[in-house]
N, C-alpha and C positions, 0 to 999 in steps of 0.2 A: 504494500500500500504506500503510495507516494503522498507526500504532504505538499500543500500549496496548490496553486492554480496552474494548470497546464492548458494552454490554448493550442489546439490543432485546427487546421483549416479543412473543413469537410465540404465546403462548397465555395463558390467564387466570392472572395473578398470578406468573409465573415471575420477572419482574424484581424484584418486591417480595420474593419468597422469597429471591432471591439477596442483596438488600440486607440482609435480616434475618440471613442466614447470615454475611455479612461482619461485621456488627455483633457477632454472637455470637462469632465467631472473635477479634475484637479484644478483647472483654470477657474471653474465656478466656485470651488472651495476657497481658492486664494482671493478671488474678488469678494466673496462673502466675508472673509476674514478682514480684508482691507476696509470694507464698508463698516463692519462692526467696530473696528479700531477708530475710524474717523468719528463715528457716533460717540465712542467712549471718550475720546479727547475733547469733543464738544461738551460733554457733561463735566469733565474735569475743569475746563475753561469756565463754564457757568458757575461751578462750585467755587472756584478760586475767586471770581469776581464777587460772589455773594459773601464769601468769608472776608474779603477785603473790607466790605461794608460792615459786616458783623463785628470785625475787630477794630473798627473805627479808624481805618487807614485811608480816609477819603477827604482830607482837608481841601485839596484842590481838584480831586478826581484824576489827577495826572497818573498816579500809580495804578489806579483802577483801569484807566484807559490803556495803560501799557501792558496789561496782562494779555498774553497771546500764545498761540501754539505755533511753533516753527519746526521746519525740517531740521533734523540733526545734521550738524556740519562738523562733526568730530568733537564736539563738546560733550562731556559726560558729567552731569551734576556740576556743582560749584557755580562760579560766576561766568556769565555769558553776556557779552555786549553791555556790560555795566550793571547787570541785575542778576538775581539768582535764577538758576535754571535747574529743572528736575526732569530727568529722562527715565522712562521705564524700560528696563532691559529684559529681554526674554532670556530664560535660562538655557543651558546647553541642550536640554532635551526638546526645546521648541525650535523647529526649523522654520522660523518666520522672522522677518525683520520688523522691528518696531522703530520707526524712523522719525518720530516726533518727540518734542519736548515742550514743556510749558515754561514760559519766560515772563519776567516782569522787569520793568525799568529799562534804561538804555534805549537803544533803537530810535533815537531822535525825538522822544517824547519830552516836551519842554514844560517845566513847572512855571505857571504864570506868575507866581509870587517872586521867584528868584530869577526867572529868565534863563535858567540853566537846565541841562538835560536831567531827566529823572534818574539820578545816580544813587538814590537812597533806598531802593527796593530791598537790597540785602540787609541794610540797617534795620528797616521795619520788620522784615521777615525774621531776622535773628535776634532782634532786640539789643542792638549794639549802638555805639555812638550817641547821637542825639535822641535815640529811641530807647535808651537803656532803662529809663523810668517806666515806660509802658511794658517793657519786657518783650519777649518774642511774640510775634503775630504771624505764625507760619502758614499764611494763606495758600501758598503753592503746595508744600508738602502735605498739609492737611487735606487739600482738595484731592490729591492723588490717593492718600490713605482712605478717605471716605468713599472712594470709588474702586478700591482694590478688589472687593468681592465680585463685582461685575467683570473686572478684567480677568480674574481667575476663571470665571464661568466662560468667558469668550475663548480663552486659551484652551480650557478643557474641551469645549465643544469642537474647536478647530482640530485638536489632536485626535478626538474620536472620529471625526470625518476623514481625516487623513489615514487613520488606521483601518477605516472601513467598518467600524462597529455600528 
């Protein structure tokens, strides 16, 4: 008794049709995963903006306006373009690229009170510098953490689809 799937051609083109169907299914799975991830990042973005308000970091709304999702360009966590950035990484068992990150500050967003670029996102997020009295207001990392269960479910579904369960 052999294990696995063996495809033999019994008539004209069935093997090729099956291969094309499998390729199509893999493409559909990848597109479905990509769309689910886009939707997830949208929720993280909305959560981060809501937390920015909840944590009282809206004096001029510049920081709130600077919260955005960007394509990963080699930055992994830490500071990116003058503000904190958090990227979600897939583990080694996940054969999928997660190529987005959430960012705040920098990016040409100007504070109307100072006329300077919004370079205080990290200070607000971590509760340092002029924001030490308020303490940390981690609107980005909290937004990711509040949506992690959904991310876990997306990845689990993706893995099951790939494994054909």
